[in-house]
C-alpha positions as CSV (number, residue, x, y, z in Angstrom):
1,M,-33.7,-44.1,71.3
2,P,-33.0,-47.5,70.9
3,M,-30.0,-48.7,68.9
4,N,-32.0,-50.2,66.4
5,Q,-34.3,-47.5,65.4
6,Q,-34.5,-46.3,62.4
7,P,-33.7,-42.7,61.0
8,P,-36.9,-40.3,59.9
9,W,-36.0,-40.6,56.7
10,G,-35.2,-44.3,55.9
11,N,-32.7,-46.8,56.1
12,K,-30.0,-45.1,54.4
13,R,-28.3,-42.3,56.2
14,P,-27.6,-39.0,54.0
15,S,-23.9,-39.2,53.2
16,S,-23.9,-35.4,51.8
17,P,-25.9,-32.5,52.0
18,E,-27.7,-33.0,48.5
19,D,-28.9,-36.2,49.8
20,F,-30.2,-34.8,53.0
21,I,-32.3,-32.0,50.9
22,A,-33.0,-34.3,49.2
23,A,-34.3,-36.3,51.7
24,L,-36.2,-33.7,53.6
25,I,-37.8,-32.6,50.1
26,Q,-39.4,-36.1,49.8
27,K,-40.4,-36.1,53.6
28,I,-42.3,-32.6,53.0
29,R,-44.0,-34.3,49.7
30,D,-45.4,-37.5,52.3
31,A,-46.6,-34.8,54.9
32,F,-48.6,-33.2,52.2
33,S,-50.2,-36.4,50.7
34,N,-53.5,-37.4,51.8
35,G,-54.0,-40.9,52.9
36,A,-56.7,-43.4,54.2
37,P,-56.3,-46.4,56.4
38,P,-57.4,-50.0,55.1
39,A,-60.9,-50.8,56.1
40,G,-61.2,-53.8,58.8
41,P,-62.9,-57.1,58.6
42,T,-66.4,-57.1,58.4
43,G,-68.6,-59.7,60.4
44,G,-71.8,-60.8,59.7
45,D,-74.0,-59.8,62.4
46,E,-71.5,-56.2,63.6
47,E,-72.4,-53.3,62.6
48,E,-70.8,-51.8,59.5
49,P,-67.7,-49.5,60.4
50,S,-68.4,-46.1,59.7
51,A,-67.1,-44.4,56.9
52,P,-63.4,-43.1,57.3
53,K,-62.9,-39.5,57.7
54,P,-60.2,-38.2,56.1
55,S,-56.8,-37.1,57.6
56,G,-56.4,-33.9,57.7
57,G,-52.8,-32.1,56.0
58,P,-50.1,-30.7,58.0
59,S,-50.3,-27.9,60.1
60,F,-49.7,-24.4,58.4
61,G,-46.6,-24.3,61.4
62,K,-44.9,-27.2,60.3
63,I,-44.8,-25.8,57.0
64,L,-42.9,-23.0,57.7
65,L,-40.7,-25.0,59.9
66,V,-39.8,-27.3,56.9
67,I,-38.9,-24.3,54.8
68,L,-36.7,-22.6,57.4
69,A,-34.7,-25.8,57.7
70,V,-34.4,-26.1,54.4
71,L,-33.7,-22.3,54.2
72,I,-31.3,-21.8,57.1
73,L,-29.2,-25.5,55.8
74,K,-28.6,-23.8,52.3
75,G,-26.8,-20.9,54.1
76,V,-24.5,-22.4,55.7
77,Y,-24.0,-24.6,53.0
78,T,-23.2,-21.5,50.6
79,S,-21.8,-19.6,53.1
80,F,-18.3,-20.7,53.1
81,Y,-16.5,-21.1,49.5
82,T,-12.6,-21.4,48.0
83,I,-10.7,-19.6,45.4
84,E,-8.3,-21.8,43.6
85,T,-4.5,-20.6,42.8
86,G,-4.9,-18.2,40.0
87,Q,-8.3,-16.9,40.7
88,V,-10.1,-14.1,42.7
89,G,-13.7,-14.2,44.0
90,V,-15.7,-11.0,43.3
91,I,-18.3,-10.2,45.6
92,L,-21.3,-9.1,45.6
93,R,-23.8,-7.4,48.1
94,F,-27.2,-7.1,47.0
95,G,-25.9,-7.1,43.5
96,Q,-23.6,-4.5,44.2
97,Y,-19.7,-4.6,44.1
98,N,-18.3,-5.2,47.3
99,R,-14.8,-6.9,47.7
100,T,-12.3,-9.1,45.6
101,T,-11.1,-12.0,47.8
102,Q,-7.8,-14.1,47.3
103,P,-7.0,-17.9,46.7
104,G,-8.4,-19.3,50.0
105,L,-11.0,-19.9,52.0
106,H,-13.4,-17.2,52.9
107,F,-17.2,-16.9,53.9
108,M,-20.1,-14.4,52.7
109,L,-23.2,-13.5,54.1
110,P,-25.8,-16.1,52.5
111,Y,-28.5,-15.1,50.5
112,V,-27.2,-10.8,50.6
113,E,-24.1,-11.8,49.2
114,E,-23.1,-13.5,45.7
115,L,-19.4,-15.1,44.2
116,A,-18.2,-15.1,40.8
117,R,-14.8,-16.5,40.1
118,V,-12.7,-14.9,37.6
119,N,-9.6,-16.7,36.3
120,V,-6.4,-14.0,36.1
121,E,-3.6,-16.0,35.4
122,S,-4.2,-17.9,32.4
123,V,-3.7,-16.6,29.1
124,R,-6.8,-15.9,26.6
125,K,-6.0,-16.0,22.9
126,E,-7.5,-14.5,20.1
127,E,-6.7,-16.0,16.2
128,F,-7.1,-13.5,13.1
129,G,-7.2,-15.3,9.7
130,F,-6.6,-18.8,11.1
131,R,-8.1,-21.1,13.7
132,T,-6.0,-23.8,16.1
133,R,-7.7,-26.9,15.2
134,S,-5.3,-29.8,16.8
135,P,-2.7,-27.8,19.6
136,G,0.8,-29.7,20.1
137,K,3.8,-30.2,19.1
138,T,2.8,-30.6,15.6
139,T,-0.1,-27.8,16.1
140,V,-2.3,-28.4,13.0
141,F,-3.5,-24.5,11.2
142,D,-7.0,-24.3,9.9
143,R,-6.9,-21.0,7.2
144,R,-9.8,-22.0,4.9
145,G,-12.5,-19.6,5.7
146,F,-10.8,-16.2,7.4
147,D,-9.9,-14.2,4.6
148,M,-12.1,-11.4,5.7
149,E,-10.4,-11.4,9.0
150,S,-6.7,-11.7,6.9
151,L,-6.9,-9.7,4.1
152,M,-5.9,-5.9,4.1
153,L,-5.3,-2.8,2.3
154,T,-1.6,-1.2,2.1
155,G,-1.1,2.4,1.9
156,D,0.0,1.9,-1.5
157,K,-3.0,0.5,-2.3
158,N,-1.7,-3.2,-2.8
159,V,-3.6,-6.1,-0.8
160,I,-1.5,-8.5,1.6
161,N,-2.9,-11.0,4.0
162,V,-1.7,-10.5,7.4
163,A,-2.8,-13.7,10.0
164,W,-1.7,-12.7,13.8
165,I,-2.5,-13.9,17.5
166,V,-3.3,-11.6,20.9
167,Q,-2.7,-12.9,23.9
168,Y,-4.0,-11.0,26.8
169,K,-4.9,-11.7,30.5
170,V,-7.2,-10.3,33.2
171,S,-6.1,-7.3,34.9
172,D,-8.9,-5.9,36.8
173,P,-11.7,-8.4,37.3
174,V,-14.1,-6.1,38.5
175,N,-14.3,-4.1,34.9
176,F,-13.5,-7.4,33.2
177,L,-16.9,-8.5,34.7
178,F,-19.9,-5.5,35.1
179,K,-18.0,-2.8,31.8
180,V,-18.0,-4.9,29.2
181,R,-20.6,-7.3,28.2
182,N,-18.5,-9.5,25.8
183,V,-14.4,-8.6,26.7
184,P,-13.2,-10.9,24.1
185,Q,-15.6,-10.0,21.2
186,A,-14.5,-6.7,22.3
187,V,-10.3,-7.3,21.9
188,R,-11.2,-9.1,18.6
189,D,-12.8,-5.4,17.3
190,A,-10.3,-3.6,18.5
191,S,-7.6,-5.3,17.7
192,E,-8.5,-5.7,13.7
193,M,-9.5,-1.8,14.0
194,V,-5.6,-1.3,15.2
195,T,-4.1,-3.7,12.5
196,R,-6.0,-2.6,9.9
197,R,-5.3,1.1,10.6
198,I,-1.6,0.5,11.0
199,V,-0.6,-2.1,8.4
200,G,-3.7,0.8,6.1
201,N,-0.3,3.5,6.6
202,M,2.5,1.4,5.7
203,D,3.7,0.3,1.8
204,F,3.2,-3.1,1.0
205,D,7.5,-3.3,0.9
206,Y,7.3,-2.2,4.1
207,V,5.0,-4.2,5.8
208,L,6.5,-7.3,4.6
209,S,10.1,-6.5,6.4
210,N,9.4,-4.9,9.2
211,R,6.5,-7.1,11.0
212,E,8.2,-6.8,14.3
213,I,8.1,-3.1,14.2
214,L,4.1,-2.9,13.3
215,A,4.3,-6.0,16.2
216,G,5.1,-3.5,18.6
217,D,3.2,-0.6,17.3
218,A,0.0,-2.4,17.2
219,K,0.3,-3.7,20.7
220,K,0.5,-0.4,22.2
221,E,-2.1,1.3,20.4
222,L,-4.9,-1.7,21.4
223,Q,-3.5,-1.7,24.9
224,R,-4.5,2.2,24.8
225,Q,-8.3,1.2,23.3
226,L,-8.6,-1.7,25.5
227,N,-7.7,0.9,28.6
228,V,-10.5,3.4,27.0
229,L,-12.9,0.8,27.3
230,E,-12.3,-0.2,30.2
231,C,-11.9,-4.1,29.5
232,G,-9.8,-5.4,32.6
233,V,-7.4,-7.1,30.5
234,S,-3.4,-6.4,29.4
235,I,-1.8,-7.5,26.4
236,V,0.6,-10.2,26.5
237,T,1.9,-10.2,23.1
238,L,0.8,-9.4,19.7
239,Q,2.3,-11.4,17.4
240,L,2.5,-11.2,13.2
241,L,2.6,-14.9,12.3
242,D,2.3,-15.1,8.5
243,I,2.8,-12.0,6.0
244,N,1.7,-12.6,2.4
245,P,0.6,-11.5,-0.9
246,P,-2.9,-13.2,-1.5
247,D,-2.6,-16.7,-3.2
248,P,-4.4,-15.2,-6.5
249,V,-1.6,-12.2,-7.1
250,K,1.4,-14.5,-5.9
251,P,2.7,-15.3,-9.7
252,A,2.8,-11.7,-10.4
253,F,4.1,-10.9,-7.0
254,N,6.8,-13.5,-7.1
255,E,8.0,-12.0,-11.0
256,V,7.9,-8.5,-9.8
257,N,10.0,-9.5,-7.1
258,E,12.1,-11.1,-9.6
259,A,12.0,-8.2,-11.4
260,D,13.5,-6.0,-8.3
261,Q,15.9,-8.6,-7.3
262,D,17.5,-8.3,-11.1
263,M,17.3,-4.3,-10.7
264,K,19.0,-4.7,-7.6
265,R,21.7,-6.5,-8.6
266,L,22.2,-4.4,-12.2
267,V,22.5,-1.5,-10.1
268,N,24.8,-3.6,-7.5
269,E,26.9,-3.4,-10.7
270,A,26.9,-0.8,-11.9
271,E,27.7,1.1,-8.2
272,E,30.8,-1.7,-7.8
273,T,31.8,-0.8,-11.6
274,Y,31.5,3.3,-10.6
275,N,33.1,2.7,-7.5
276,R,36.5,1.5,-9.7
277,V,36.6,3.3,-12.5
278,I,35.2,6.7,-11.5
279,P,38.2,6.7,-8.4
280,K,40.6,5.5,-10.6
281,A,39.8,8.1,-13.6
282,R,40.0,10.9,-10.4
283,G,43.0,10.0,-9.4
284,S,44.5,10.1,-12.8
285,A,43.2,13.4,-13.5
286,K,44.2,14.8,-10.6
287,K,48.1,13.0,-11.5
288,I,48.0,15.1,-14.4
289,V,46.9,18.2,-12.9
290,E,49.0,17.8,-10.4
291,E,52.3,17.2,-12.4
292,A,50.6,20.2,-15.0
293,H,51.1,22.4,-11.9
294,G,54.8,21.0,-11.2
295,Y,55.7,21.3,-14.3
296,A,54.8,25.1,-14.5
297,V,55.9,26.0,-11.7
298,Q,59.8,24.2,-12.8
299,R,59.7,25.7,-15.8
300,I,58.8,29.3,-13.9
301,N,61.5,28.8,-11.9
302,Q,64.2,28.2,-14.3
303,A,63.0,31.2,-16.4
304,Q,63.4,32.9,-13.7
305,G,66.8,31.7,-12.7
306,E,68.1,32.2,-16.4
307,T,66.4,36.1,-16.3
308,N,68.7,36.4,-12.5
309,R,71.9,34.8,-14.2
310,F,71.3,36.7,-17.6
311,L,70.9,39.7,-15.6
312,A,73.9,39.2,-13.7
313,I,76.0,38.5,-16.3
314,V,75.4,41.5,-18.2
315,K,75.7,43.2,-14.7
316,E,79.7,41.5,-14.5
317,Y,79.9,41.9,-18.8
318,K,79.4,45.8,-18.0
319,Q,82.1,46.0,-15.8
320,A,85.2,44.0,-17.7
321,P,84.0,43.1,-21.1
322,E,86.9,41.1,-22.4
323,V,87.6,39.4,-19.2
324,T,83.7,38.3,-19.2
325,R,83.9,37.5,-22.9
326,R,86.7,35.6,-22.4
327,R,85.3,33.7,-19.1
328,M,82.2,32.8,-21.0
329,Y,83.8,30.9,-23.5
330,L,86.1,28.9,-21.3
331,E,83.0,27.6,-20.2
332,A,81.3,26.9,-22.9
333,M,83.8,25.1,-24.1
334,Q,84.2,22.9,-20.9
335,D,80.6,21.6,-21.5
336,I,81.0,21.5,-25.4
337,L,84.4,19.7,-25.7
338,P,84.2,16.8,-23.4
339,G,81.3,15.5,-25.6
340,V,82.9,15.8,-28.7
341,S,84.8,12.7,-30.3
342,Q,86.5,14.2,-32.7
343,I,88.1,17.8,-32.5
344,Y,90.0,19.5,-35.9
345,V,92.6,22.8,-35.1
346,L,91.9,25.2,-38.2
347,D,94.6,27.8,-38.9
348,D,94.0,31.0,-40.4
349,R,96.7,30.6,-42.8
350,Q,96.5,26.7,-43.5
351,Q,94.3,25.6,-45.8
352,N,93.4,21.7,-44.6
353,F,92.1,20.7,-41.7
354,L,94.4,19.4,-39.2
355,P,92.9,16.8,-36.9
356,L,94.2,16.9,-33.1
357,L,94.9,13.6,-31.5
358,D,93.5,12.9,-28.2
359,L,96.0,10.9,-26.3
360,A,94.2,10.6,-22.8
361,K,91.1,9.3,-24.2
362,H,92.9,6.8,-26.5
363,R,95.1,5.3,-24.0
364,Q,91.5,4.7,-21.8
365,S,90.3,2.6,-24.1
366,R,93.6,0.8,-24.7
367,R,93.6,0.2,-20.8
368,Q,89.5,-0.8,-21.2
369,E,90.3,-3.5,-24.3
370,A,93.6,-4.8,-21.9
371,T,91.0,-4.9,-19.1
372,G,88.1,-6.8,-21.3
373,G,91.1,-9.4,-22.3
374,R,92.0,-10.2,-19.3
375,K,88.6,-11.4,-17.8
């Protein structure tokens, strides 16, 4: 072929398979179009040319060759495929699952096998009670119009507004593609069912103060439900973002909270007074009781000692009455006389009292006066 000969599809060479297929389709259209050659010039004495015969269409074999070439080119073009990072490829042969391919370049049979790509690394999410309008550092949420998702009834017949989010990944691509028709909707329905059941079994105060425990229980229950449905997903997190009473009852709820806080404050003050006064009273009572027991023991021991002393004296008195009587008299005088300031001696034959001068005591007083004067 000469160097300047043009390609059969025109001056422009196809740069991609799409351009090549488009040029080939145009050639097929040209082959099926019926054209007539232009008539030549007529002379005065020349015979008129006979009417041109219509040119016949392309042969059936040529059409089959063109169709076969198109099918071969398309088959070669679709035989090789690439799976990106974070994805897996699910290959169907005649509509039935055949294998799963990992990231990289792969080959499949054209017209026999079909490819479905599934992203298994991205985290999908479902929001309840709100929607994210503009994510970023200052995320904007929209809560209007989603009350039917967030309003719930607690176990003590109170209405509460719960907003939560569910994040999940694809764990089984085959189940994700073929077992459930709409997996996101199944996740939403199952999550709403589980959350409403858990909140409905708890009291209002418990739901407000134990969101982390409720979120953990809801996550486990939701994963079990999705496994039963064979959705092919695994729950990454289930988080209760906002738990509040509905707007129409917030003023009444705040009043109830204030009353509850006042009640708790009064109870704490009463307990503080109780803990301060009652132990002290109990200690005082115990002290009095112990002192009474000690006094009783003292009196009993003293009485027993006096009794034993009296019995001992009686025994000695029976053995020597005169000696015992004099000894008892002298012992009594030893106990009494040191406390007497003046002593009077009486004589049976004398009519007046005779005071006894205590020289030892007088001398001691004179000595104390002298000592005090020197100081």
